[in-house]
C-alpha positions as CSV (number, residue, x, y, z in Angstrom):
1,M,-16.3,-8.7,2.9
2,V,-13.9,-6.0,4.2
3,L,-10.9,-7.8,6.2
4,D,-9.8,-4.5,7.6
5,T,-10.0,-0.9,6.9
6,V,-7.4,1.7,8.1
7,Y,-6.4,5.5,7.8
8,S,-4.1,6.9,4.8
9,I,-1.5,9.7,5.3
10,N,-4.9,12.2,3.8
11,N,-7.4,10.4,6.1
12,V,-9.0,8.5,3.9
13,P,-10.3,5.0,5.3
14,V,-8.9,2.8,3.1
15,R,-10.8,-1.1,2.5
16,L,-8.9,-4.7,2.3
17,T,-11.3,-6.7,1.2
18,E,-11.1,-10.6,1.1
19,E,-11.0,-10.3,-2.5
20,R,-8.2,-8.6,-2.4
21,W,-6.2,-10.1,-0.4
22,E,-6.9,-13.5,-1.9
23,H,-5.7,-11.6,-5.2
24,I,-2.4,-11.0,-3.4
25,I,-1.4,-14.0,-1.6
26,D,-2.5,-16.3,-4.6
27,R,-0.4,-14.2,-7.3
28,R,2.2,-13.5,-4.6
29,P,2.1,-16.7,-1.7
30,H,5.1,-14.9,0.3
31,L,3.2,-12.4,0.6
32,A,0.9,-14.1,3.1
33,S,2.9,-13.4,6.5
34,Y,3.0,-10.0,5.4
35,Y,-0.7,-8.9,6.3
36,D,-0.4,-6.5,9.1
37,K,3.0,-4.9,6.8
38,V,0.2,-4.0,4.2
39,L,-2.0,-2.2,5.8
40,D,1.3,-0.4,7.8
41,A,2.0,0.2,4.4
42,I,-1.0,2.3,4.3
43,E,-1.2,4.0,7.7
44,R,2.8,4.4,7.8
45,P,4.5,4.4,4.8
46,V,7.8,5.9,4.0
47,Y,7.0,7.2,0.7
48,I,3.7,7.3,-1.6
49,L,4.5,7.1,-4.8
50,R,2.2,8.2,-7.8
51,G,0.5,5.1,-9.9
52,H,-1.2,4.4,-12.5
53,R,-4.6,6.2,-13.4
54,G,-4.9,7.9,-10.3
55,S,-3.5,5.2,-8.1
56,L,-1.1,5.7,-4.9
57,I,1.6,3.3,-4.0
58,G,2.6,3.4,-0.4
59,V,6.0,1.8,0.5
60,L,6.8,0.4,3.5
61,S,10.8,-0.9,4.0
62,V,10.6,-4.7,4.8
63,G,14.5,-5.4,5.1
64,R,18.4,-4.4,3.6
65,F,16.6,-3.6,-0.1
66,K,13.2,-4.9,0.3
67,Y,10.5,-2.3,-0.4
68,L,6.8,-3.4,-0.1
69,H,4.9,-1.5,-2.8
70,V,0.9,-1.3,-1.6
71,V,-1.1,0.1,-4.4
72,Y,-4.5,1.5,-3.6
73,R,-6.7,4.4,-4.9
74,E,-8.8,6.9,-2.5
75,A,-12.5,7.2,-4.5
76,S,-13.3,9.7,-2.5
77,L,-12.4,11.5,1.2
78,Q,-14.6,8.9,2.8
79,D,-13.6,5.9,0.7
80,G,-10.6,4.1,-0.9
81,F,-9.1,0.4,-1.3
82,I,-6.5,-2.3,-1.7
83,I,-5.7,-3.1,-5.3
84,T,-2.8,-5.0,-4.8
85,A,1.1,-5.6,-3.6
86,Y,4.3,-6.9,-4.2
87,I,7.6,-6.3,-2.7
88,K,10.5,-4.8,-5.4
89,R,14.4,-4.3,-4.6
90,R,14.8,-0.2,-5.6
91,V,12.4,2.9,-4.7
92,N,11.3,4.8,-7.7
93,K,11.8,8.4,-5.3
94,R,11.4,10.2,-8.6
95,S,7.7,9.4,-8.5
96,A,7.2,10.3,-4.8
97,V,4.4,12.5,-3.7
98,W,5.0,12.1,-0.4
99,R,8.1,11.3,1.8
100,E,8.0,10.6,5.9
101,E,11.3,12.3,5.9
102,D,9.4,15.6,4.6
103,Q,7.0,15.4,7.6
């Protein structure tokens, strides 16, 4: 079941399914309160990083030295989906394919 759909910076609808949300909070229970931030990382990221195997990573600052990373895939121009999410203390800016400050 689809919980929410947001649009990426490429205007691709990206789905967050119940199964993926459960996967995220089962592995990282501290992210349970970050539901809206996970969606914001796709719609209004600070950075988009190149991920593995064609995935993208939306990055959103959620505190001092706290960056929410949301891994997603744009399967087509009409469909995308969230894979997972995690928090890191740094952003690998060398793998950035898009930066908010460049817009």
